[in-house]
MIKOL-565531 format. One record per residue: x, y, z of N, C-alpha, C in turn. Coordinates in nm, 3 decimals. Layout:
<n.X=X	n.Y=Y	n.Z=Z	ca.X=X	ca.Y=Y	ca.Z=Z	c.X=X	c.Y=Y	c.Z=Z> .
...
//
This chain:
<n.X=2.564	n.Y=1.462	n.Z=0.788	ca.X=2.464	ca.Y=1.564	ca.Z=0.765	c.X=2.485	c.Y=1.676	c.Z=0.868> .
<n.X=2.484	n.Y=1.801	n.Z=0.823	ca.X=2.505	ca.Y=1.912	ca.Z=0.916	c.X=2.387	c.Y=1.928	c.Z=1.011> .
<n.X=2.416	n.Y=1.988	n.Z=1.125	ca.X=2.314	ca.Y=2.006	ca.Z=1.227	c.X=2.198	c.Y=2.093	c.Z=1.179> .
<n.X=2.225	n.Y=2.191	n.Z=1.094	ca.X=2.117	ca.Y=2.279	ca.Z=1.047	c.X=2.016	c.Y=2.200	c.Z=0.965> .
<n.X=2.063	n.Y=2.104	n.Z=0.886	ca.X=1.971	ca.Y=2.021	ca.Z=0.807	c.X=1.891	c.Y=1.927	c.Z=0.896> .
<n.X=1.955	n.Y=1.876	n.Z=1.001	ca.X=1.884	ca.Y=1.787	ca.Z=1.094	c.X=1.780	c.Y=1.863	c.Z=1.175> .
<n.X=1.813	n.Y=1.985	n.Z=1.214	ca.X=1.727	ca.Y=2.061	ca.Z=1.304	c.X=1.617	c.Y=2.140	c.Z=1.233> .
<n.X=1.620	n.Y=2.151	n.Z=1.102	ca.X=1.523	ca.Y=2.233	ca.Z=1.030	c.X=1.383	c.Y=2.169	c.Z=1.040> .
<n.X=1.289	n.Y=2.236	n.Z=1.106	ca.X=1.157	ca.Y=2.176	ca.Z=1.124	c.X=1.076	c.Y=2.164	c.Z=0.995> .
<n.X=1.106	n.Y=2.246	n.Z=0.896	ca.X=1.029	ca.Y=2.241	ca.Z=0.771	c.X=1.097	c.Y=2.153	c.Z=0.667> .
<n.X=1.214	n.Y=2.099	n.Z=0.700	ca.X=1.290	ca.Y=2.015	ca.Z=0.607	c.X=1.328	c.Y=2.091	c.Z=0.479> .
<n.X=1.338	n.Y=2.223	n.Z=0.488	ca.X=1.372	ca.Y=2.302	ca.Z=0.371	c.X=1.523	c.Y=2.305	c.Z=0.346> .
<n.X=1.601	n.Y=2.269	n.Z=0.445	ca.X=1.745	ca.Y=2.259	ca.Z=0.427	c.X=1.778	c.Y=2.113	c.Z=0.402> .
<n.X=1.834	n.Y=2.087	n.Z=0.288	ca.X=1.868	ca.Y=1.949	ca.Z=0.251	c.X=2.018	c.Y=1.941	c.Z=0.230> .
<n.X=2.072	n.Y=1.823	n.Z=0.247	ca.X=2.215	ca.Y=1.800	ca.Z=0.231	c.X=2.233	c.Y=1.672	c.Z=0.152> .
<n.X=2.323	n.Y=1.672	n.Z=0.055	ca.X=2.348	ca.Y=1.551	ca.Z=-0.022	c.X=2.425	c.Y=1.580	c.Z=-0.149> .
<n.X=2.421	n.Y=1.484	n.Z=-0.239	ca.X=2.486	ca.Y=1.497	ca.Z=-0.369	c.X=2.414	c.Y=1.601	c.Z=-0.453> .
<n.X=2.490	n.Y=1.682	n.Z=-0.527	ca.X=2.430	ca.Y=1.790	ca.Z=-0.605	c.X=2.331	c.Y=1.739	c.Z=-0.710> .
<n.X=2.363	n.Y=1.628	n.Z=-0.775	ca.X=2.272	ca.Y=1.576	ca.Z=-0.877	c.X=2.138	c.Y=1.535	c.Z=-0.815> .
<n.X=2.143	n.Y=1.472	n.Z=-0.698	ca.X=2.019	ca.Y=1.434	ca.Z=-0.630	c.X=1.941	c.Y=1.557	c.Z=-0.585> .
<n.X=2.013	n.Y=1.657	n.Z=-0.535	ca.X=1.947	ca.Y=1.780	ca.Z=-0.491	c.X=1.883	c.Y=1.853	c.Z=-0.608> .
<n.X=1.949	n.Y=1.852	n.Z=-0.723	ca.X=1.891	ca.Y=1.916	ca.Z=-0.842	c.X=1.764	c.Y=1.843	c.Z=-0.885> .
<n.X=1.763	n.Y=1.711	n.Z=-0.877	ca.X=1.642	ca.Y=1.635	ca.Z=-0.911	c.X=1.529	c.Y=1.666	c.Z=-0.813> .
<n.X=1.561	n.Y=1.673	n.Z=-0.684	ca.X=1.460	ca.Y=1.707	ca.Z=-0.584	c.X=1.406	c.Y=1.848	c.Z=-0.607> .
<n.X=1.494	n.Y=1.939	n.Z=-0.644	ca.X=1.452	ca.Y=2.076	ca.Z=-0.670	c.X=1.359	c.Y=2.082	c.Z=-0.791> .
<n.X=1.389	n.Y=2.004	n.Z=-0.896	ca.X=1.302	ca.Y=2.002	ca.Z=-1.013	c.X=1.164	c.Y=1.948	c.Z=-0.978> .
<n.X=1.160	n.Y=1.845	n.Z=-0.894	ca.X=1.031	ca.Y=1.791	ca.Z=-0.850	c.X=0.954	c.Y=1.897	c.Z=-0.772> .
<n.X=1.024	n.Y=1.968	n.Z=-0.684	ca.X=0.958	ca.Y=2.072	ca.Z=-0.603	c.X=0.906	c.Y=2.186	c.Z=-0.690> .
<n.X=0.984	n.Y=2.228	n.Z=-0.788	ca.X=0.940	ca.Y=2.334	ca.Z=-0.879	c.X=0.815	c.Y=2.289	c.Z=-0.955> .
<n.X=0.815	n.Y=2.166	n.Z=-1.001	ca.X=0.698	ca.Y=2.113	ca.Z=-1.072	c.X=0.576	c.Y=2.113	c.Z=-0.982> .
<n.X=0.593	n.Y=2.072	n.Z=-0.856	ca.X=0.481	ca.Y=2.074	ca.Z=-0.760	c.X=0.428	c.Y=2.216	c.Z=-0.742> .
<n.X=0.518	n.Y=2.311	n.Z=-0.726	ca.X=0.475	ca.Y=2.450	ca.Z=-0.706	c.X=0.404	c.Y=2.504	c.Z=-0.829> .
<n.X=0.457	n.Y=2.472	n.Z=-0.947	ca.X=0.392	ca.Y=2.520	ca.Z=-1.070	c.X=0.255	c.Y=2.457	c.Z=-1.087> .
<n.X=0.240	n.Y=2.331	n.Z=-1.049	ca.X=0.108	ca.Y=2.267	ca.Z=-1.055	c.X=0.010	c.Y=2.330	c.Z=-0.958> .
<n.X=0.060	n.Y=2.390	n.Z=-0.850	ca.X=-0.025	ca.Y=2.457	ca.Z=-0.751	c.X=-0.052	c.Y=2.603	c.Z=-0.787> .
<n.X=0.000	n.Y=2.648	n.Z=-0.902	ca.X=-0.030	ca.Y=2.783	ca.Z=-0.948	c.X=0.082	c.Y=2.883	c.Z=-0.933> .
<n.X=0.194	n.Y=2.842	n.Z=-0.882	ca.X=0.309	ca.Y=2.932	ca.Z=-0.869	c.X=0.392	c.Y=2.921	c.Z=-0.996> .
<n.X=0.349	n.Y=2.990	n.Z=-1.099	ca.X=0.414	ca.Y=2.979	ca.Z=-1.230	c.X=0.554	c.Y=3.040	c.Z=-1.235> .
<n.X=0.588	n.Y=3.123	n.Z=-1.137	ca.X=0.720	ca.Y=3.186	ca.Z=-1.137	c.X=0.821	c.Y=3.108	c.Z=-1.052> .
<n.X=0.785	n.Y=2.986	n.Z=-1.009	ca.X=0.879	ca.Y=2.903	ca.Z=-0.934	c.X=0.992	c.Y=2.860	c.Z=-1.025> .
<n.X=1.114	n.Y=2.868	n.Z=-0.972	ca.X=1.231	ca.Y=2.829	ca.Z=-1.050	c.X=1.345	c.Y=2.788	c.Z=-0.959> .
<n.X=1.443	n.Y=2.722	n.Z=-1.017	ca.X=1.563	ca.Y=2.681	ca.Z=-0.944	c.X=1.670	c.Y=2.786	c.Z=-0.966> .
<n.X=1.730	n.Y=2.833	n.Z=-0.857	ca.X=1.844	ca.Y=2.923	ca.Z=-0.869	c.X=1.970	c.Y=2.840	c.Z=-0.849> .
<n.X=2.037	n.Y=2.812	n.Z=-0.956	ca.X=2.164	ca.Y=2.740	ca.Z=-0.958	c.X=2.234	c.Y=2.778	c.Z=-1.087> .
<n.X=2.300	n.Y=2.893	n.Z=-1.090	ca.X=2.354	ca.Y=2.947	ca.Z=-1.215	c.X=2.470	c.Y=2.867	c.Z=-1.272> .
<n.X=2.440	n.Y=2.752	n.Z=-1.330	ca.X=2.545	ca.Y=2.666	ca.Z=-1.386	c.X=2.600	c.Y=2.722	c.Z=-1.517> .
<n.X=2.524	n.Y=2.808	n.Z=-1.584	ca.X=2.570	ca.Y=2.863	ca.Z=-1.712	c.X=2.659	c.Y=2.984	c.Z=-1.698> .
<n.X=2.691	n.Y=3.025	n.Z=-1.577	ca.X=2.776	ca.Y=3.143	ca.Z=-1.557	c.X=2.919	c.Y=3.098	c.Z=-1.531> .
<n.X=3.007	n.Y=3.194	n.Z=-1.506	ca.X=3.148	ca.Y=3.162	ca.Z=-1.484	c.X=3.171	c.Y=3.088	c.Z=-1.353> .
<n.X=3.075	n.Y=3.093	n.Z=-1.261	ca.X=3.091	ca.Y=3.019	ca.Z=-1.136	c.X=3.061	c.Y=2.871	c.Z=-1.153> .
<n.X=2.990	n.Y=2.836	n.Z=-1.260	ca.X=2.961	ca.Y=2.695	ca.Z=-1.288	c.X=2.868	c.Y=2.632	c.Z=-1.187> .
<n.X=2.783	n.Y=2.709	n.Z=-1.126	ca.X=2.692	ca.Y=2.658	ca.Z=-1.023	c.X=2.737	c.Y=2.705	c.Z=-0.886> .
<n.X=2.646	n.Y=2.703	n.Z=-0.794	ca.X=2.676	ca.Y=2.749	ca.Z=-0.659	c.X=2.689	c.Y=2.630	c.Z=-0.566> .
<n.X=2.730	n.Y=2.654	n.Z=-0.445	ca.X=2.742	ca.Y=2.549	ca.Z=-0.345	c.X=2.607	c.Y=2.514	c.Z=-0.284> .
<n.X=2.505	n.Y=2.589	n.Z=-0.319	ca.X=2.371	ca.Y=2.567	ca.Z=-0.268	c.X=2.271	c.Y=2.587	c.Z=-0.382> .
<n.X=2.162	n.Y=2.513	n.Z=-0.376	ca.X=2.057	ca.Y=2.524	ca.Z=-0.477	c.X=1.934	c.Y=2.580	c.Z=-0.407> .
<n.X=1.870	n.Y=2.676	n.Z=-0.469	ca.X=1.753	ca.Y=2.739	ca.Z=-0.409	c.X=1.633	c.Y=2.723	c.Z=-0.502> .
<n.X=1.518	n.Y=2.694	n.Z=-0.445	ca.X=1.392	ca.Y=2.700	ca.Z=-0.518	c.X=1.330	c.Y=2.833	c.Z=-0.479> .
<n.X=1.311	n.Y=2.921	n.Z=-0.578	ca.X=1.263	ca.Y=3.056	ca.Z=-0.549	c.X=1.137	c.Y=3.086	c.Z=-0.630> .
<n.X=1.065	n.Y=3.186	n.Z=-0.584	ca.X=0.950	ca.Y=3.239	ca.Z=-0.657	c.X=0.989	c.Y=3.376	c.Z=-0.709> .
<n.X=0.977	n.Y=3.399	n.Z=-0.836	ca.X=1.012	ca.Y=3.528	ca.Z=-0.894	c.X=1.156	c.Y=3.532	c.Z=-0.940> .
<n.X=1.208	n.Y=3.653	n.Z=-0.946	ca.X=1.342	ca.Y=3.677	ca.Z=-0.998	c.X=1.447	c.Y=3.668	c.Z=-0.887> .
<n.X=1.569	n.Y=3.629	n.Z=-0.920	ca.X=1.676	ca.Y=3.617	ca.Z=-0.820	c.X=1.705	c.Y=3.749	c.Z=-0.748> .
<n.X=1.687	n.Y=3.861	n.Z=-0.816	ca.X=1.716	ca.Y=3.990	ca.Z=-0.755	c.X=1.630	c.Y=4.016	c.Z=-0.631> .
<n.X=1.510	n.Y=3.959	n.Z=-0.627	ca.X=1.421	ca.Y=3.977	ca.Z=-0.512	c.X=1.480	c.Y=3.913	c.Z=-0.386> .
<n.X=1.569	n.Y=3.818	n.Z=-0.403	ca.X=1.635	ca.Y=3.750	ca.Z=-0.291	c.X=1.778	c.Y=3.798	c.Z=-0.272> .
<n.X=1.812	n.Y=3.905	n.Z=-0.341	ca.X=1.947	ca.Y=3.961	ca.Z=-0.339	c.X=2.051	c.Y=3.865	c.Z=-0.396> .
<n.X=2.008	n.Y=3.780	n.Z=-0.491	ca.X=2.098	ca.Y=3.692	ca.Z=-0.564	c.X=2.134	c.Y=3.760	c.Z=-0.695> .
<n.X=2.258	n.Y=3.753	n.Z=-0.737	ca.X=2.292	ca.Y=3.808	ca.Z=-0.869	c.X=2.235	c.Y=3.718	c.Z=-0.978> .
<n.X=2.173	n.Y=3.775	n.Z=-1.081	ca.X=2.114	ca.Y=3.692	ca.Z=-1.187	c.X=2.217	c.Y=3.613	c.Z=-1.265> .
<n.X=2.336	n.Y=3.667	n.Z=-1.281	ca.X=2.444	ca.Y=3.597	ca.Z=-1.353	c.X=2.574	c.Y=3.622	c.Z=-1.277> .
<n.X=2.599	n.Y=3.548	n.Z=-1.169	ca.X=2.720	ca.Y=3.573	ca.Z=-1.091	c.X=2.846	c.Y=3.540	c.Z=-1.170> .
<n.X=2.953	n.Y=3.609	n.Z=-1.137	ca.X=3.081	ca.Y=3.586	ca.Z=-1.203	c.X=3.190	c.Y=3.567	c.Z=-1.099> .
<n.X=3.285	n.Y=3.484	n.Z=-1.133	ca.X=3.404	ca.Y=3.468	ca.Z=-1.050	c.X=3.491	c.Y=3.591	c.Z=-1.074> .
<n.X=3.530	n.Y=3.663	n.Z=-0.970	ca.X=3.608	ca.Y=3.785	ca.Z=-0.990	c.X=3.739	c.Y=3.765	c.Z=-1.065> .
<n.X=3.798	n.Y=3.648	n.Z=-1.054	ca.X=3.928	ca.Y=3.626	ca.Z=-1.115	c.X=3.921	c.Y=3.610	c.Z=-1.266> .
<n.X=3.802	n.Y=3.605	n.Z=-1.326	ca.X=3.795	ca.Y=3.594	ca.Z=-1.471	c.X=3.845	c.Y=3.721	c.Z=-1.538> .
<n.X=3.850	n.Y=3.830	n.Z=-1.463	ca.X=3.899	ca.Y=3.956	ca.Z=-1.517	c.X=4.049	c.Y=3.972	c.Z=-1.498> .
<n.X=4.112	n.Y=3.875	n.Z=-1.434	ca.X=4.255	ca.Y=3.886	ca.Z=-1.405	c.X=4.340	c.Y=3.887	c.Z=-1.531> .
<n.X=4.304	n.Y=3.810	n.Z=-1.632	ca.X=4.385	ca.Y=3.805	ca.Z=-1.753	c.X=4.394	c.Y=3.942	c.Z=-1.819> .
<n.X=4.281	n.Y=4.010	n.Z=-1.830	ca.X=4.284	ca.Y=4.143	ca.Z=-1.891	c.X=4.357	c.Y=4.243	c.Z=-1.801> .
<n.X=4.346	n.Y=4.227	n.Z=-1.670	ca.X=4.416	ca.Y=4.318	ca.Z=-1.578	c.X=4.568	c.Y=4.298	c.Z=-1.589> .
<n.X=4.612	n.Y=4.172	n.Z=-1.593	ca.X=4.755	ca.Y=4.146	ca.Z=-1.606	c.X=4.807	c.Y=4.190	c.Z=-1.743> .
<n.X=4.726	n.Y=4.174	n.Z=-1.846	ca.X=4.766	ca.Y=4.220	ca.Z=-1.979	c.X=4.785	c.Y=4.371	c.Z=-1.982> .
<n.X=4.692	n.Y=4.443	n.Z=-1.920	ca.X=4.703	ca.Y=4.588	ca.Z=-1.914	c.X=4.824	c.Y=4.631	c.Z=-1.832> .
<n.X=4.852	n.Y=4.561	n.Z=-1.722	ca.X=4.968	ca.Y=4.593	ca.Z=-1.639	c.X=5.097	c.Y=4.568	c.Z=-1.715> .
<n.X=5.103	n.Y=4.459	n.Z=-1.789	ca.X=5.222	ca.Y=4.427	ca.Z=-1.868	c.X=5.244	c.Y=4.531	c.Z=-1.978> .
<n.X=5.137	n.Y=4.570	n.Z=-2.043	ca.X=5.147	ca.Y=4.672	ca.Z=-2.147	c.X=5.194	c.Y=4.806	c.Z=-2.088> .
<n.X=5.141	n.Y=4.843	n.Z=-1.973	ca.X=5.182	ca.Y=4.968	ca.Z=-1.907	c.X=5.327	c.Y=4.962	c.Z=-1.866> .
<n.X=5.369	n.Y=4.850	n.Z=-1.809	ca.X=5.509	ca.Y=4.837	ca.Z=-1.766	c.X=5.603	c.Y=4.842	c.Z=-1.886> .
<n.X=5.562	n.Y=4.781	n.Z=-1.996	ca.X=5.644	ca.Y=4.785	ca.Z=-2.118	c.X=5.658	c.Y=4.927	c.Z=-2.169> .
<n.X=5.548	n.Y=5.002	n.Z=-2.164	ca.X=5.553	ca.Y=5.141	ca.Z=-2.209	c.X=5.645	c.Y=5.224	c.Z=-2.120> .
<n.X=5.641	n.Y=5.203	n.Z=-1.991	ca.X=5.728	ca.Y=5.276	ca.Z=-1.898	c.X=5.874	c.Y=5.242	c.Z=-1.926> .
<n.X=5.905	n.Y=5.115	n.Z=-1.944	ca.X=6.042	ca.Y=5.074	ca.Z=-1.972	c.X=6.089	c.Y=5.137	c.Z=-2.102> .
<n.X=6.005	n.Y=5.140	n.Z=-2.204	ca.X=6.041	ca.Y=5.199	ca.Z=-2.332	c.X=6.067	c.Y=5.349	c.Z=-2.317> .
<n.X=5.983	n.Y=5.419	n.Z=-2.245	ca.X=6.001	ca.Y=5.564	ca.Z=-2.223	c.X=6.131	c.Y=5.591	c.Z=-2.147> .
<n.X=6.160	n.Y=5.513	n.Z=-2.044	ca.X=6.283	ca.Y=5.531	ca.Z=-1.966	c.X=6.404	c.Y=5.503	c.Z=-2.056> .
<n.X=6.397	n.Y=5.397	n.Z=-2.133	ca.X=6.507	ca.Y=5.363	ca.Z=-2.224	c.X=6.531	c.Y=5.476	c.Z=-2.324> .
<n.X=6.424	n.Y=5.526	n.Z=-2.383	ca.X=6.437	ca.Y=5.634	ca.Z=-2.481	c.X=6.491	c.Y=5.763	c.Z=-2.416> .
<n.X=6.453	n.Y=5.788	n.Z=-2.292	ca.X=6.499	ca.Y=5.908	ca.Z=-2.221	c.X=6.650	c.Y=5.904	c.Z=-2.199> .
<n.X=6.704	n.Y=5.789	n.Z=-2.166	ca.X=6.848	ca.Y=5.776	ca.Z=-2.142	c.X=6.926	c.Y=5.756	c.Z=-2.273> .
<n.X=6.861	n.Y=5.704	n.Z=-2.375	ca.X=6.930	ca.Y=5.680	ca.Z=-2.503	c.X=6.949	c.Y=5.810	c.Z=-2.580> .
<n.X=6.861	n.Y=5.904	n.Z=-2.563	ca.X=6.871	ca.Y=6.030	ca.Z=-2.639	c.X=6.949	c.Y=6.128	c.Z=-2.561> .
//
């Protein structure tokens, strides 16, 4: 267990298996909603390209209020289109150079 989790006086930093932490977070969200915090939610974007984060947060309100992206993306998901565009551009340059010397 990391020192930050041991030293946290409010026990708000937890360490463990992700499935167990997700269950604990669901229990905490339910507790908060029962106390009237209807906007309590878990921030763990498993449905995005990142497939979940390394940390799970129980937040009130929208993720943007905490400077969290609502739908984070892995930057490398755009690499395929970037490489495709680069290959197409390089092919066009080779074709133009070939045509310039052929004529």
